[in-house]
N, CA, C and O atoms as a DFTB+ gen file, in Angstrom:
268 C
 N C O
     1  1       0.858      -1.167       0.000
     2  2       0.000       0.000       0.000
     3  2       0.905       1.231       0.000
     4  3       1.844       1.316       0.791
     5  1       0.623       2.171      -0.879
     6  2       1.402       3.401      -0.973
     7  2       0.947       4.441       0.040
     8  3       0.023       4.214       0.821
     9  1       1.616       5.581       0.007
    10  2       1.302       6.631       0.978
    11  2      -0.114       7.179       0.799
    12  3      -0.763       7.538       1.782
    13  1      -0.601       7.248      -0.441
    14  2      -1.970       7.728      -0.664
    15  2      -2.982       6.761      -0.041
    16  3      -3.964       7.192       0.563
    17  1      -2.744       5.481      -0.188
    18  2      -3.625       4.475       0.400
    19  2      -3.600       4.496       1.917
    20  3      -4.633       4.347       2.569
    21  1      -2.396       4.684       2.479
    22  2      -2.278       4.771       3.931
    23  2      -2.957       6.029       4.460
    24  3      -3.601       5.996       5.509
    25  1      -2.815       7.138       3.737
    26  2      -3.483       8.371       4.137
    27  2      -4.989       8.208       4.139
    28  3      -5.671       8.668       5.055
    29  1      -5.508       7.551       3.109
    30  2      -6.952       7.324       3.032
    31  2      -7.417       6.383       4.138
    32  3      -8.473       6.593       4.734
    33  1      -6.624       5.341       4.412
    34  2      -6.990       4.411       5.487
    35  2      -7.036       5.131       6.832
    36  3      -7.938       4.891       7.636
    37  1      -6.075       6.006       7.076
    38  2      -6.064       6.776       8.319
    39  2      -7.275       7.699       8.404
    40  3      -7.947       7.753       9.434
    41  1      -7.552       8.422       7.325
    42  2      -8.694       9.340       7.306
    43  2     -10.003       8.587       7.497
    44  3     -10.869       9.029       8.252
    45  1     -10.152       7.467       6.825
    46  2     -11.368       6.653       6.971
    47  2     -11.506       6.141       8.402
    48  3     -12.605       6.114       8.955
    49  1     -10.385       5.735       8.997
    50  2     -10.418       5.253      10.375
    51  2     -10.851       6.336      11.344
    52  3     -11.636       6.079      12.257
    53  1     -10.342       7.550      11.153
    54  2     -10.742       8.662      12.007
    55  2     -12.240       8.935      11.881
    56  3     -12.937       9.098      12.882
    57  1     -12.723       8.981      10.648
    58  2     -14.150       9.243      10.425
    59  2     -15.012       8.120      10.992
    60  3     -16.067       8.374      11.573
    61  1     -14.564       6.890      10.824
    62  2     -15.319       5.747      11.346
    63  2     -15.371       5.745      12.866
    64  3     -16.325       5.245      13.462
    65  1     -14.339       6.309      13.492
    66  2     -14.289       6.375      14.955
    67  2     -15.117       7.534      15.507
    68  3     -15.184       7.724      16.722
    69  1     -15.743       8.304      14.631
    70  2     -16.594       9.395      15.075
    71  2     -15.895      10.743      15.150
    72  3     -16.480      11.713      15.632
    73  1     -14.654      10.821      14.681
    74  2     -13.942      12.100      14.655
    75  2     -14.604      12.964      13.583
    76  3     -14.737      12.537      12.437
    77  1     -15.014      14.168      13.948
    78  2     -15.721      15.020      12.994
    79  2     -14.926      16.249      12.577
    80  3     -15.310      16.952      11.642
    81  1     -13.814      16.512      13.269
    82  2     -12.999      17.670      12.915
    83  2     -11.526      17.319      13.094
    84  3     -11.122      16.793      14.131
    85  1     -10.735      17.617      12.074
    86  2      -9.302      17.352      12.105
    87  2      -8.595      18.630      11.667
    88  3      -8.895      19.171      10.603
    89  1      -7.657      19.116      12.480
    90  2      -6.870      20.294      12.138
    91  2      -5.634      19.833      11.389
    92  3      -4.908      18.956      11.858
    93  1      -5.393      20.421      10.231
    94  2      -4.255      20.040       9.405
    95  2      -3.335      21.238       9.210
    96  3      -3.782      22.357       8.955
    97  1      -2.043      20.972       9.336
    98  2      -0.997      21.944       9.014
    99  2      -0.273      21.379       7.801
   100  3       0.690      20.628       7.957
   101  1      -0.719      21.725       6.585
   102  2      -0.215      21.063       5.396
   103  2       1.286      21.266       5.195
   104  3       1.829      22.343       5.437
   105  1       1.917      20.221       4.755
   106  2       3.332      20.216       4.422
   107  2       3.622      18.982       3.595
   108  3       2.736      18.149       3.403
   109  1       4.818      18.847       3.112
   110  2       5.131      17.741       2.210
   111  2       4.943      16.376       2.861
   112  3       4.530      15.429       2.191
   113  1       5.236      16.259       4.140
   114  2       5.098      14.956       4.804
   115  2       3.658      14.590       5.099
   116  3       3.342      13.406       5.221
   117  1       2.774      15.570       5.218
   118  2       1.377      15.273       5.552
   119  2       0.455      15.305       4.333
   120  3      -0.760      15.166       4.474
   121  1       1.013      15.484       3.156
   122  2       0.185      15.620       1.951
   123  2      -0.783      14.461       1.742
   124  3      -1.961      14.720       1.494
   125  1      -0.359      13.186       1.829
   126  2      -1.324      12.101       1.607
   127  2      -2.496      12.128       2.589
   128  3      -3.638      11.881       2.202
   129  1      -2.216      12.425       3.846
   130  2      -3.285      12.488       4.849
   131  2      -4.174      13.704       4.596
   132  3      -5.399      13.606       4.677
   133  1      -3.561      14.848       4.291
   134  2      -4.334      16.065       4.035
   135  2      -5.259      15.886       2.831
   136  3      -6.411      16.317       2.865
   137  1      -4.764      15.260       1.778
   138  2      -5.598      15.032       0.595
   139  2      -6.746      14.074       0.891
   140  3      -7.865      14.281       0.421
   141  1      -6.478      13.033       1.663
   142  2      -7.535      12.087       2.026
   143  2      -8.593      12.764       2.897
   144  3      -9.789      12.536       2.718
   145  1      -8.149      13.596       3.839
   146  2      -9.105      14.316       4.684
   147  2      -9.904      15.327       3.869
   148  3     -11.092      15.529       4.123
   149  1      -9.264      15.960       2.896
   150  2      -9.985      16.888       2.020
   151  2     -11.073      16.157       1.244
   152  3     -12.159      16.695       1.026
   153  1     -10.778      14.938       0.833
   154  2     -11.787      14.119       0.131
   155  2     -12.991      13.871       1.041
   156  3     -14.137      13.992       0.609
   157  1     -12.724      13.521       2.306
   158  2     -13.825      13.282       3.247
   159  2     -14.577      14.561       3.560
   160  3     -15.779      14.527       3.824
   161  1     -13.878      15.695       3.535
   162  2     -14.536      16.987       3.730
   163  2     -15.526      17.236       2.598
   164  3     -16.648      17.687       2.828
   165  1     -15.096      16.935       1.368
   166  2     -15.981      17.089       0.213
   167  2     -17.215      16.216       0.307
   168  3     -18.261      16.550      -0.249
   169  1     -17.099      15.097       1.010
   170  2     -18.234      14.188       1.211
   171  2     -19.063      14.581       2.438
   172  3     -20.077      13.949       2.733
   173  1     -18.627      15.631       3.154
   174  2     -19.350      16.085       4.335
   175  2     -19.131      15.231       5.569
   176  3     -19.927      15.284       6.507
   177  1     -18.057      14.440       5.585
   178  2     -17.829      13.527       6.712
   179  2     -16.975      14.123       7.816
   180  3     -17.102      13.717       8.971
   181  1     -16.110      15.073       7.493
   182  2     -15.286      15.736       8.506
   183  2     -15.156      17.218       8.161
   184  3     -15.320      17.621       7.009
   185  1     -14.860      18.016       9.181
   186  2     -14.510      19.422       8.971
   187  2     -12.995      19.493       9.005
   188  3     -12.349      18.756       9.750
   189  1     -12.426      20.381       8.196
   190  2     -10.972      20.397       8.048
   191  2     -10.415      21.810       8.133
   192  3     -10.057      22.393       7.109
   193  1     -10.336      22.379       9.351
   194  2      -9.674      23.673       9.474
   195  2      -8.173      23.497       9.239
   196  3      -7.591      22.498       9.661
   197  1      -7.560      24.446       8.580
   198  2      -6.125      24.366       8.316
   199  2      -5.399      25.550       8.945
   200  3      -5.961      26.636       9.092
   201  1      -4.167      25.327       9.303
   202  2      -3.276      26.352       9.831
   203  2      -1.913      26.137       9.181
   204  3      -1.509      24.999       8.942
   205  1      -1.214      27.217       8.899
   206  2       0.091      27.075       8.263
   207  2       1.201      26.843       9.284
   208  3       2.295      26.414       8.918
   209  1       0.937      27.119      10.539
   210  2       1.936      26.947      11.588
   211  2       1.476      25.852      12.542
   212  3       0.333      25.862      12.999
   213  1       2.362      24.911      12.842
   214  2       1.990      23.788      13.703
   215  2       1.569      24.237      15.103
   216  3       0.664      23.646      15.692
   217  1       2.209      25.266      15.636
   218  2       1.832      25.741      16.969
   219  2       0.418      26.309      16.962
   220  3      -0.356      26.066      17.888
   221  1       0.081      27.059      15.927
   222  2      -1.283      27.593      15.817
   223  2      -2.276      26.451      15.610
   224  3      -3.392      26.497      16.129
   225  1      -1.880      25.438      14.862
   226  2      -2.748      24.288      14.651
   227  2      -3.034      23.532      15.928
   228  3      -4.160      23.093      16.161
   229  1      -2.000      23.376      16.768
   230  2      -2.219      22.651      18.024
   231  2      -3.115      23.466      18.961
   232  3      -3.940      22.896      19.675
   233  1      -2.961      24.787      18.962
   234  2      -3.834      25.618      19.789
   235  2      -5.269      25.540      19.295
   236  3      -6.198      25.544      20.102
   237  1      -5.468      25.468      17.986
   238  2      -6.812      25.364      17.394
   239  2      -7.453      24.010      17.717
   240  3      -8.669      23.913      17.887
   241  1      -6.632      22.980      17.799
   242  2      -7.153      21.635      18.008
   243  2      -7.571      21.366      19.455
   244  3      -8.390      20.484      19.715
   245  1      -7.004      22.132      20.395
   246  2      -7.328      21.911      21.800
   247  2      -8.706      22.463      22.132
   248  3      -9.124      23.480      21.578
   249  1      -9.410      21.792      23.037
   250  2     -10.715      22.331      23.459
   251  2     -10.506      23.592      24.291
   252  3      -9.430      23.788      24.855
   253  1     -11.526      24.449      24.375
   254  2     -11.401      25.637      25.210
   255  2     -11.240      25.244      26.676
   256  3     -11.706      24.179      27.084
   257  1     -10.590      26.086      27.468
   258  2     -10.411      25.764      28.880
   259  2     -11.740      25.693      29.610
   260  3     -12.683      26.410      29.277
   261  1     -11.808      24.830      30.599
   262  2     -13.030      24.675      31.386
   263  2     -13.200      25.802      32.391
   264  3     -12.343      26.678      32.513
   265  1     -14.319      25.769      33.109
   266  2     -14.612      26.839      34.074
   267  2     -13.633      26.918      35.220
   268  3     -13.773      27.775      36.093
């Protein structure tokens, strides 16, 4: 299985597990996963906010602080 197939398998697994939002910081190493997630976004299965900086992406992915 190539990287595109592995990316799709990962994206499908996330969606099947009930994950509805995935934050992506696109780069050359994450391209197969980002493309697979974009495909699922087009199908309405996940939301895909993107950030160009990994630190901003991790802050976006965390839930808001509790009371």
